[in-house]
C-alpha positions in Angstrom: -118.4 7.6 4.5 -115.7 9.4 2.6 -112.0 9.2 3.6 -109.5 11.9 2.6 -105.8 12.1 2.7 -104.7 14.6 5.3 -103.2 17.8 4.1 -99.7 17.3 5.5 -99.3 13.9 3.7 -98.3 13.5 0.1 -97.9 10.4 -2.1 -94.5 10.0 -3.8 -93.4 7.3 -6.3 -89.7 6.9 -5.4 -87.8 3.7 -5.9 -91.0 2.2 -4.4 -94.4 3.7 -3.8 -94.3 5.8 -0.6 -96.3 8.2 1.6 -94.5 11.3 3.0 -95.4 13.1 6.2 -93.9 16.5 5.5 -95.0 17.8 8.9 -92.9 15.2 10.8 -90.4 14.4 8.0 -91.3 10.7 8.0 -91.5 8.4 5.0 -93.8 5.3 4.8 -93.2 2.6 2.2 -96.4 1.2 0.7 -97.4 -1.9 -1.2 -99.3 -1.4 -4.5 -102.7 -2.0 -2.9 -102.1 0.6 -0.2 -100.7 3.1 -2.7 -103.8 2.8 -5.0 -106.2 3.1 -2.0 -104.5 6.3 -0.7 -104.4 7.7 -4.3 -108.1 7.4 -4.4 -108.4 9.1 -1.0 -106.2 11.9 -2.3 -108.7 12.7 -5.0 -111.1 15.6 -4.6 -114.0 13.2 -4.2 -112.2 11.2 -1.5 -112.7 7.4 -1.2 -114.6 4.8 0.6 -114.2 1.1 1.3 -115.8 0.4 -2.1 -113.6 2.6 -4.2 -110.1 2.3 -5.3 -108.9 0.1 -2.6 -109.7 -3.5 -3.4 -108.7 -5.7 -0.4 -107.2 -2.7 1.4 -110.5 -0.8 1.3 -112.1 -3.7 3.2 -109.2 -3.9 5.8 -110.5 -2.0 8.8 -107.1 -2.5 10.5 -105.3 -0.6 7.8 -107.9 2.2 7.9 -107.8 2.4 11.7 -104.0 2.6 11.5 -104.3 5.5 8.9 -106.6 7.4 11.2 -104.4 6.8 14.3 -101.4 8.2 12.4 -103.4 11.2 11.1 -103.0 9.9 7.5 -106.8 9.9 6.8 -109.4 12.3 7.8 -113.2 12.8 7.3 -112.8 16.5 6.9 -112.5 18.3 3.6 -108.9 18.9 2.5 -108.0 22.0 0.3 -104.4 20.9 -0.5 -103.4 20.9 -4.1 -102.2 17.4 -4.9 -99.2 17.2 -7.2 -99.1 14.6 -9.9 -97.6 11.3 -8.8 -95.2 9.9 -11.5 -92.3 7.6 -11.1 -89.1 9.4 -10.0 -85.7 8.9 -11.6 -83.4 6.2 -10.1 -81.9 7.1 -7.8 -84.6 9.5 -6.6 -83.8 13.1 -6.0 -85.4 13.5 -2.5 -83.5 16.5 -1.1 -82.6 19.7 -2.8 -80.3 22.4 -1.4 -81.6 25.6 -3.0 -79.2 28.6 -2.6 -81.5 31.4 -3.5 -78.8 34.1 -3.0 -75.2 34.3 -2.1 -75.7 37.7 -0.4 -75.3 37.8 3.4 -75.4 40.3 6.3 -72.5 38.6 8.1 -68.9 37.8 7.2 -68.5 34.5 9.1 -64.9 33.3 9.5 -65.7 29.8 8.2 -68.1 30.6 5.3 -67.3 28.3 2.4 -68.7 30.8 -0.1 -66.3 33.6 0.8 -67.0 37.0 -0.6 -70.5 37.5 -2.1 -70.8 38.0 -5.8 -74.3 39.5 -5.3 -75.9 36.6 -7.2 -79.5 35.5 -6.7 -82.0 33.4 -8.6 -85.0 35.3 -10.2 -88.5 34.4 -9.1 -89.1 32.9 -12.6 -86.2 30.6 -12.2 -87.1 29.8 -8.6 -90.6 28.8 -9.6 -89.2 26.6 -12.4 -86.9 24.8 -9.9 -89.7 24.2 -7.4 -92.0 22.9 -10.2 -89.3 20.5 -11.4 -88.3 19.3 -8.0 -91.9 18.5 -7.2 -92.4 16.7 -10.5 -89.3 14.6 -9.6 -91.1 13.6 -6.4 -88.9 15.6 -4.1 -89.3 15.4 -0.4 -87.3 18.1 1.3 -86.3 21.6 0.1 -83.3 23.2 2.0 -83.6 27.0 1.5 -80.1 28.4 1.9 -77.8 31.3 1.0 -75.8 33.3 1.9 -78.5 34.5 4.1 -81.8 33.6 2.2 -83.7 36.5 3.9 -81.4 38.8 1.9 -83.0 37.8 -1.4 -84.4 41.0 -2.9 -87.8 39.3 -3.5 -87.9 36.9 -0.5 -91.5 37.9 0.4 -92.7 36.9 -3.1 -90.7 33.7 -2.9 -92.1 32.9 0.5 -95.6 33.3 -0.9 -94.7 31.0 -3.8 -93.7 28.2 -1.3 -97.3 27.9 -0.1 -98.3 26.0 -3.3 -95.9 23.1 -2.8 -96.3 20.0 -0.6 -92.6 19.0 -0.1 -91.1 19.9 3.3 -89.5 23.4 3.4 -86.6 24.2 5.7 -85.2 27.7 6.0 -81.5 28.0 6.9 -80.8 31.3 8.6 -78.4 33.2 10.9 -81.6 34.5 12.6 -80.6 38.2 12.6 -83.2 39.4 10.1 -86.1 37.1 11.2 -88.4 39.7 12.7 -92.0 39.2 13.9 -93.6 40.0 10.6 -91.4 37.4 8.8 -92.0 34.8 11.4 -95.7 35.1 11.3 -95.8 34.8 7.5 -93.2 32.1 6.8 -94.5 29.3 4.6 -91.9 26.8 5.8 -92.1 23.6 8.0 -88.9 24.2 9.9 -86.3 26.9 10.6 -82.7 25.9 11.0 -80.5 28.4 12.9 -76.7 28.5 12.9 -75.3 28.7 16.4 -71.6 28.1 16.6 -71.0 28.0 20.4 -72.2 29.8 23.5 -71.7 33.6 23.5 -67.9 33.6 23.4 -67.5 30.9 20.8 -70.4 32.0 18.5 -69.4 35.7 18.5 -65.8 34.8 17.7 -67.0 33.1 14.6 -69.9 35.3 13.5 -69.4 38.7 15.1 -69.9 40.6 18.3 -73.4 40.5 19.7 -74.7 37.9 17.2 -75.2 35.2 19.8 -77.8 37.1 21.8 -79.6 38.1 18.7 -79.8 34.6 17.3 -80.9 33.2 20.7 -83.7 35.8 20.9 -84.8 34.8 17.4 -84.8 31.1 18.3 -86.9 31.6 21.4 -89.3 33.8 19.5 -89.7 31.1 16.7 -90.3 28.4 19.3 -92.9 30.5 21.1 -94.6 31.1 17.7 -94.9 27.3 17.2 -92.2 26.8 14.6 -90.2 23.6 14.4 -86.6 24.7 15.1 -83.3 22.9 14.5 -79.8 24.1 15.0 -76.5 23.6 13.2 -73.1 24.1 14.9 -69.6 24.1 13.5 -66.7 23.0 15.6 -63.8 25.4 15.9 -61.1 26.3 18.3 -63.1 28.9 20.2 -66.1 26.7 21.2 -64.4 23.4 22.2 -65.4 23.7 25.9 -68.9 24.8 25.2 -70.6 21.7 23.9 -72.0 20.4 27.2 -73.6 23.8 27.8 -75.0 24.0 24.3 -76.5 20.6 24.7 -78.3 21.5 27.9 -79.5 24.8 26.4 -80.8 23.3 23.2 -82.6 20.4 24.8 -84.1 22.7 27.4 -85.5 24.9 24.7 -87.1 22.1 22.9 -85.1 22.2 19.7 -86.0 19.5 17.3 -82.6 18.6 15.9 -79.0 19.6 16.6 -76.4 18.9 13.9 -72.7 19.2 14.7 -70.0 19.2 12.0 -66.7 20.7 11.1 -66.2 23.4 8.4 -64.5 22.6 5.1 -61.3 24.4 4.2 -62.9 26.7 1.6 -63.9 30.3 1.3 -63.2 32.4 4.4 -62.0 29.4 6.3 -58.8 29.4 4.2 -58.0 32.8 5.7 -58.9 31.6 9.2 -57.1 28.3 9.3 -56.0 28.9 12.9 -59.7 28.2 13.9 -59.7 24.7 12.4 -59.4 21.7 14.8 -57.5 18.5 14.1 -59.5 15.4 13.2 -59.0 13.7 16.6 -60.6 16.7 18.3 -63.4 17.4 15.7 -64.3 13.7 15.4 -64.8 13.4 19.2 -67.1 16.4 19.3 -69.2 15.1 16.4 -70.6 12.7 19.0 -72.7 15.7 20.2 -76.0 16.5 18.5 -79.4 14.8 18.5 -82.4 14.2 16.3 -82.7 12.3 13.1 -83.2 14.7 10.2 -80.3 13.5 8.0 -80.2 13.1 4.3 -80.9 9.3 4.0 -78.7 7.3 1.6 -79.1 4.1 -0.4 -77.6 0.9 0.9 -74.1 0.5 -0.5 -73.8 4.2 -1.6 -72.0 7.2 -0.1 -73.2 10.5 1.3 -75.5 12.5 -1.0 -77.1 9.6 -2.8 -80.5 11.4 -2.9 -79.2 15.0 -2.7 -78.3 17.8 -5.1 -77.7 21.5 -4.8 -78.7 24.5 -6.9 -76.4 27.5 -6.6 -77.3 31.2 -6.7 -75.8 31.4 -10.2 -78.1 28.5 -11.5 -75.5 25.8 -11.4 -76.6 22.3 -10.3 -74.0 20.4 -8.2 -73.6 17.3 -6.2 -73.7 19.6 -3.1 -72.7 23.2 -2.6 -69.1 22.4 -1.8 -68.7 21.1 -5.4 -69.5 24.5 -6.8 -66.5 24.4 -9.1 -67.6 21.1 -10.7 -71.3 21.7 -11.7 -73.2 18.9 -13.4 -75.4 21.3 -15.4 -77.6 24.3 -15.0 -81.2 24.9 -14.1 -81.8 26.3 -17.6 -80.9 22.8 -18.9 -83.1 21.2 -16.2 -82.4 19.7 -12.8 -83.4 16.3 -14.2 -80.7 16.4 -16.9 -78.1 17.5 -14.4 -79.2 14.8 -11.9 -78.4 12.1 -14.5 -74.8 13.5 -14.6 -74.2 13.2 -10.9 -72.8 9.7 -10.4 -73.6 8.0 -7.1 -70.6 7.1 -5.0 -70.4 3.3 -4.5 -69.0 2.4 -1.1 -67.2 -0.6 -2.6 -65.1 1.8 -4.7 -63.7 3.7 -1.7 -60.3 3.0 -0.4 -61.7 2.7 3.2 -64.0 -0.1 2.0 -61.1 -1.9 0.5 -59.5 -1.8 4.0 -62.5 -3.6 5.4 -63.6 -0.6 7.6 -66.1 -1.8 10.1 -68.0 1.5 10.1 -68.3 1.9 6.3 -72.1 1.2 6.2 -72.9 3.7 9.0 -70.3 6.3 7.9 -71.0 6.0 4.2 -67.5 7.3 3.4 -68.1 10.5 5.4 -68.1 13.9 3.6 -66.6 13.1 0.2 -65.5 16.7 -0.3 -63.6 16.8 2.9 -62.1 13.4 2.1 -61.0 14.2 -1.4 -59.6 17.7 -1.4 -56.4 17.6 -3.5 -55.6 21.0 -4.7 -58.4 22.2 -7.0 -59.6 18.7 -7.9 -61.8 16.3 -6.0 -61.6 12.6 -6.5 -64.9 11.2 -5.1 -63.8 7.6 -5.2 -60.1 8.0 -4.6 -57.9 7.2 -1.6 -58.9 10.1 0.5 -60.6 9.6 3.8 -62.7 11.8 5.9 -60.5 11.6 9.0 -63.0 13.4 11.1 -65.5 10.6 10.6 -62.8 8.0 11.2 -62.2 9.5 14.6 -66.0 10.0 15.1 -66.7 6.3 14.6 -63.6 5.2 16.6 -61.8 3.7 13.6 -58.8 5.9 14.5 -58.1 6.7 18.2 
């Protein structure tokens, strides 16, 4: 009897050996014996209790568990298996890939501001995907601008088929027609919905709410996993209960609620910003668990980097003015230049904040804006998170 690793699972060698379920976005830590056994099952020949497993191969309980979780199958699997090599430390698990800065909307809060009509070529996109997979990446966040505005999105979408990390498309939903939905090679679509009709249209333009909701409902009917991102602003403050009922009723996977940073178009629409005591309270809305996990003792973004439409590699897209390198130099080289933020170095940790381990210092960009410079480990605090966690009332 030959066992094979199911197609939606991929082995990754992170800080420890691991198995990633890209379909459900779950990570399993493995001991060395379990890792070796599943490696043999991932081969073209498959495995049996007598090959590659040692004691694990004889453990019917482990095998039964793998079958119950869908990890192992008796069927043939056509998935191309990427090479498993040890990742850098810390591991780069999540990559925000801004394939273009072009957009079909002019949202009042957009941190990019006016588009410079930049986009990454297909050759460079393929190089990024190859390197991210080689670095044992788990989750690719495909962003813009509006990524569907990329002049070669169809070719890029076809390219995605070859990679076994989880792919998430971030979109405003307006360009996602039936043909695109049916051919998308992604595992999840995240739509931006910034309120009910009044609140959303005030932020994104008249008529956009009904269009995005139609797109969301069509994606759900087509069987796509759907998540939603919402920004808090002065025009949607009374709409969160209604949004929660709507999104849960539709069967949305995750709902992320945050506040926009004072960059780009938001600088010209500061009247829409809400104070920390208001925004922090509304951050208690949202559900699901697809967050960028961090390392114990380290701040937000421990396993995250961003590639911008101009090829710059940054800690995240907000730090576009402070790149660590470029994709031409290599993501791996830039990753070594992005210093992890230690919680013990933050001012809030020095004040013995009771929420520091859960908050992880909040958004370090939001906490550290001082003119044109950003001091990641300085005295700044993300006051929105302070109110969110009840540290300030």
